[in-house]
N, C-alpha and C positions, 0 to 999 in steps of 0.2 A: 459439670460439663464445660468444656472450653468454649469461650465466646470469641468469635472471629468477626471483626468489622472490616468490610471491604469498601474502600473509598473509590467510587466510580463504577458505574454499571455498564461499561462497554463490554465488548465480547470477551476480553481477558478476565475482567472482574466476574462476569457471569460464569465463565469456565471454572475459575477457582471456587466460586460459590457452589456450583453443582458438585464438584469433587468433594469438597469439605462437608457439605450437607449430607451427601451420600455416606460419608464416613461417620455420621452421627454427631457432628459438631453443631453448635448454635451459631448460625451465620446470618448476619445482617449486611445487606448491600445498600449503600447510600449513593443515590444518583441525582445529580444537580438538575438534569432535564426532566421533562414531563413523562418521558418513556425511557426504558433502558435501551441499550444498543450502541450508544456513542456514535462513532463515525460509520458504523456498519448498519445503516438503516435504509429502508425504502420510504419514499415520500411522494405525495402528489404535489409536485413542485410548481405546477402551472394551474391556475384557477380554471376550473371547468374542463380540464384535460385529464381523462381517466387513464393515467399512465403512472405506474409505481417505479419511479427512477431510483437507482442506487445513488443517492445524492452525493455522497462523499467517497467512501471506499466502494470499489466496483468489481473487482475480480478476486478469485481465491486460488492460491497455489500452496501456501505454507500450512494450511490447516491439516494436521496429520489425521489419517484415517483411524489411527489408534484412538484419538480423542473422540471422534464421531462414534466409534464402536463402543468405547467404554462408557460414554454418557448416554448411549442409546438415542442418538440424534437422528431425526428424519430429515436429512439434508441431501439434496440432489445437486450435483455439479455437472454441468454440461460441457463437454469438450468441444472446442472450436476446430473445424477442419483446417482452416487456413491459419498459418502462423502470422504472416504479415504481408502487407502490400506497401511498397515505397515508390512513389512517383519520382522520376528523374526531374529535378527542378528545371522549368523552362522548356521541357520536351514533352512529347505525347506518348511516352513509354514509361514503364515502371517494372519493379521486381516483385513478383508474386511468389511467396513461399507456401507451397501446398503440402501439408503434412501427410496427405494420402497419395501423392503422385510425385515421386522423385524425378521422373522423366520430365514432367511439366515444369518442375522447379528448375531443373538443369537448363531447359530451353529458355526459361525466363532469365536466368543468369546470362546466358549467351546473348539474348536479345538486347540487354543493356551494356554489352561489351565486357562482361565479367565472367566469361566462361572459365577462365583459369582459377577462379575462386570457388567453384562449386565443391570440389573435393576438399579444399581447405576448410570450407564451411562445415562439412561433415566431420572433419578431423577436430575442428575447434569445439564443436558441440559434443563430439565424442569425449573430449577432455572434461567439459563441464558435467557430462553425464557421470563420468568417473567420480568427480567430486560429490555429486548428488547422492550416488549410491553409497559412498563412504561416510558422508557427514550427516545426511538428513536422518537416518535411523537413530542418531545419537541425541537429537534435540530434545527428546522427552526423557532423557536419562541424566544423571549427574555429569557435569562438564568433563570432557576429555581435556588433557593438557595439550599444549601445542605439539609436543613430541608424539603423543599418542594419536592425535589427529593426523599428523603427517604420515605416521606409520599405517594408519587406516587407509589413507589415500593410496599409498604404496607406489607412487610414481613421482620421483623428485622433480621431473620436468614440469608436470602439471602443477604440482605444489608451488614451484618457483614462479611459474607464469602467472598464476591467478592469485596467489597469496602473498608473495614476497616482492614482486615487481609491479610498478604502476601499470594499470590495465591497458593504458595506451600503448605500451611497448608490445604486448602480445597481440593486440588488435592490429597494429601496423605490421608486425612480423607475419601475421597470418594471412592478411588480405591485401590485394593491390587496389581494388576499387574503393573510391571515396564513399560511394553509396553503401557498399557492403560493410565497410568499416563503421559507418554511422549506425547502421541497423544493429550491429553487435554492441556498440558502445552505449546505446540508449539505456540498456538495462543497468548500467552503472550510474545513471544520472536521475532516475526517477526519485524525486524528492531530495536529491543530493546536489548541492552546488559545488562542483569541483571540475577541474580540467581533466583531460584524458591522462596527462602526465602529472599525477598527484602524489607527491612524496608522502603525504599523510596516509595514503591508501584508503581514504574514505570512499572513493569510487569503487575500489576493489570489494570492499565490504558490502556496499550496495549491490554490486553485480552478483556477488556470491548468493545473497538471499533471493535474488531474482531468478537464479538458475537451478536451485537445489530442491525446490518444493516437491514433496512426495516422491523423491528420487527421479523425477522426470523434468522438473522445471516448467511443466505446463501450467498455464493460467486459465482457470475455468470460470464459467459463468454460473453463479448460484441461481438455480431455478426458483423463480418467485422474487428475485432481487436479494440484496444483502440483508434486508430485514428478515428474510426467511431463516438466515443463519442465526442471527441474534435472537429471533423469536423462539427458535428451538432451544438455544442455550438458556434463555430465561425460563422456558417451560420446564427444562430438566432441573434447573436450580430450585424453582418453586415446588416441583413435584417431590424433590428430595427433602423439602422442609425449610429452605432458605427464605428469609424475608427480604423483599426488595422494596425500598422506600424511595419513591421518585419525588422530585421537587425538593430535594434535600441538599442544600449547598454547604459543604464542609468549610468551616471557618478556620479551625485550628486542630492540630494533633499534638499530643505530648509524647515523649519517649516512653512513658509508662502505660500508654494505651488509652488515654482519654481523647475522645473525638467529640468536638463541638460542631454542631451544624445548625443551619437556619432553615426553617420550613414555615411558610405562611406567616412570615414576620415574627415568628417565635423562635427562640433559641432552645436547643435541646442538647443533652450531654449523654454520651454512651461510653462505657468502659469495656475495653476488650483485652483478652489475654494476648491476642495478636491483632495487628492492624496490617492489612494488605492494601498497598497503594496502587490503584489502577489509574494513576495520573502521572504526568511527566515528572522526572526527578526534580526539575526546576520548580514545578508547582508544589511538590512535596516539601522541598526545602523551605518554601515560604509558609506553608501550613505549619511547619515546625518552628517558624520564626528564626530560621538560621541564615537564609539568603546566601547559601554556600555554593550554589550551582549557577553557572552562566546560562543566560537565556539562549536557547537554541534558535536556529534559523531554518525555516522552510524555504523552498525555492521553486514553487509552482503556482500556477493559476488553474483553476478547475472551471470548465464551462459545460453546462448541460443544455442540450437543445432537443426540441421535438420537431420532426420533419413530416411534411405531408407525404413524402416519398424520398427515396435515396436520390442524391443528385447525380447527374451525368458526369463522367470523367473525361478529361482530355484524352486519356488513353482509351480509345473506343474498342480495343481488343479485349479489354477486361470487363467482365460482368461486375457492376457495382456491388452485387450481393457477395461476390468473392472478395473484392477489394476491401469492403467494410466488414467482412466476416471474421477477420482476425484483428491484428493491430495495424492501423493505418498510420504510417509515419509521414509527416509533412515537414519539409525543409530540415531534415535531420541527416544531411551528409556529415561525414566526420569533420570536414573543414567548417561547415556551417555551425556545428555544435561548439567548436572551439571559438569561432568568431562571436557567437551568441554569449558564451561565457565571458569573453573579454569585454564585450559591450556592457553586459550587466555588472561586471566587476568594477566598471568605471562610473556606474550610477545611471545608466540609460536602459531603456526597454529594447530588447533585441529586435532587429528588423532584417530579414524575416524571422518570425517567431517559430522556433522549433517546437513541435507538438506531436502527440499521438492521439489517435481517435479509436473509440470502441463503440460498436453498435450492438448493444445487448439484446435488443428485440429481434434481431435476426436469429440468434441462437436460442432465445427464450421469449417467444411472443406472448407468453402468459402474463407478462408484466403490463400488457396493453389490454384494454377492454375489447370485447368482440367487435364493437363498432370501429375502433381504431385499427384493429387487425384487418378487417375487411376493406378499410379505406386505403391500405398500403402505407400507413404512417409508421415511422421508425424513430427510435431514440438515438442520439449521439452523445457520447461523453468525450470531452476533450481535456487532455492533461498536458499543459504547456510547461516546457522545461526552462531553466535558467531565468526565472523571475523571482530573485531572492527577496526575502522579507525586508532587507535593508533599503529597498527602493520605496517602501511604503511608510507613511506616518498616519496617525489618526486624522491629521489635517488634510492630507492629500488622498486618502483612501478612496473616497467616492470618485474623485476625478481620475485617479489612476486606474480604478476598476474599469471605467469606460474605455480608457486608453488601451488597457490590456485586452479587453474584450474585442475592441476593434482590430488590434494586432493579430489576435487569434483568428478572427473571421477573415481578415485579409490574407493571412498565411494559407488558410484552407482554400480560399477562392483561387489562389495561385495554381492549384492543381486540379481545379474543376472546370468543366465546360460551361458552367452556368453559376451565377452567384448563389451562395448558400442562402442568402436572404430570400431568394425566389421560391424556396421550398420550405421555409419555416412555417409551422403552424402558428396560429394566434390563440391566445387564451380567451376566456369569456368576456374580458374587457377590451379585446381587440389588440392587445400588445403581443409582439413577437415572443415566441416561447424560447427565450434565452436567459439562462441564469448563470451568473459568474461569481465565483468565490475567490477572493484574494487570500493571502496568508493571514492578514489581519481579520478577515471575515471568518476564517477557520478558527482562529484563536478566540474570537468573540462567541462563536456558536458552540465550539466543542472543548474549549479550554486547552487547546494545543498551543503552547507558547511558540511565538514566531511562525505559527502555521506549520510547524515541523510534523510531518505525518508519522515519523518514527519516535516522537517524544524526545528526541535528542540524537546525538551521533550514534550510528550503529556500531556494535561491537562484534568481534569475531565469535563464532559459535563454539569457541573452546577457550580454555584458560591458558594464560602464559605459564611456562614451566615453573616460575618462581612465585606464582600467585598463592595467596593464603586460601586454603580450602578446608579449614578446620571445622567450620560450622555448617549445618545443613543449608543455611542461606547462601553461604559462599559456594558450596559444592553444586547447588542448583542455579547459581548465577542470579540470585534475587536479593542478595544481602544489601542492607543499608548500614549506616554507622550505629544504628540502634537495634538491639537484639529483638525487640518486640515488633519491629516494623520491617516489612518486606515489600519489595517491588513486585507487582504482579501484572504489569502492563507492558506496553511496547518499549518502555525504558529499561526493562530487564535485559540481561546479557544476550539472550536469544530472542529479543522482542522485535517488533516491526512487522507491519502488514497484518492482515486478518489471519491469525494463526491459532490463537488460544494457547500457544506455547508458554508465554509468560504466566498466564493464569494457572496452567497445569503445573508448572515447575514451582510456583509459589505454594500451591496446595501440597505438593509432594514434600517441600521443605518443612511445612507446618507438621505434616503427618510424621515425618522423620523425627522432628523435635519431640513429638509426643510419644515416640517409641512404639 
């Protein structure tokens, strides 16, 4: 029987384990932490506060229903009624995009002086919908070539706008309003440090993955928190016969399949016919002793908060439950995003800090205890942009964490009618319920080099026309320089976000190899 060793028990590693174990292979997963799940976990982040926060990853869009169905996963994803709310900086109005009321959305565009952009908004996202319907159904199949992907989209204008030209060009061409342009651009910047006019098209690739999920681009709340997703994947893997070893830190891998790991101060060695690496390519290169991959860079700071209630807004016409019911953008005008990039690029912390906020407990109150639900308490997750890893060092991390947290809370306060500190819950020790994670904190906790949430630069979900596609690993976008070693995580060609796609495709490459 073929033995498969999977290095890393995050969601992709668990996905691969479940598929391969169901196919009858001998599968062992080695996870460094005390529980599987990686970045997709739920945690009691604040002492004495019974709330299961999605501590790191927080929303789901790219997990194909195909994987949920094939692995028999009991996963529920809750759709948010509101797409987003964006206050106009310095004013008492904002833009509310209501997925269920086009008239109300049009009225909101008009209220901020952007009436001319509403039809363009629908046209713009009609184009991304065309991309989603053409490309997302292919992500669990062997790679299309660029020419095949372009033919599948079938509209050269859409292809050129989103795939071949810097995303800033189509955003500026599509909208007049600085605010509307900013809302559209943010999907190109989540975890990606790039300007709007980016000749490398890194922002375009980030944007594409944010708008194609399950052919709609909707980002849903996992009921029970992110831990419910990886809990189901771990259950499916174990039920199929996979062995998951936690507290197992992999020290080295050899090209012939020898994996050495440390557990409880003892070293152990396993030999696999195939090794699947659910770690960043940078980390894999060091495990192989090659040091051949540049250290990637993340560009965000993550802040988790617990509130006694939702804060009041400067815009009194908007119910806070609606404003916080989708993605709440703060200081993310198009012009502000570019200024923030320029500031960070010169080594300083942006002021104001562009960020977006998610209130999971509004959509899924089950993550709160009955007592917290009855009290009106809510969670907030803040994801701040343009805070690249280059700003941090091991020596300044603690000091800069405080500075970044202060900048995030200051930015949030600028659009509220009361300070956010006034509605913070306190933990059992009397400390405010605020938890901030820098890129270095993410690297230390999760092994994500540079705090890069995608494990490295995102790739297009298709192969170039001249790409080598002769091996199963190459055809599925999971190949490394070593035949026995495959990528199965976010660093795979169609990796990034909580999707299971990297794990699925690595498993399919193994099964294709075995015939």
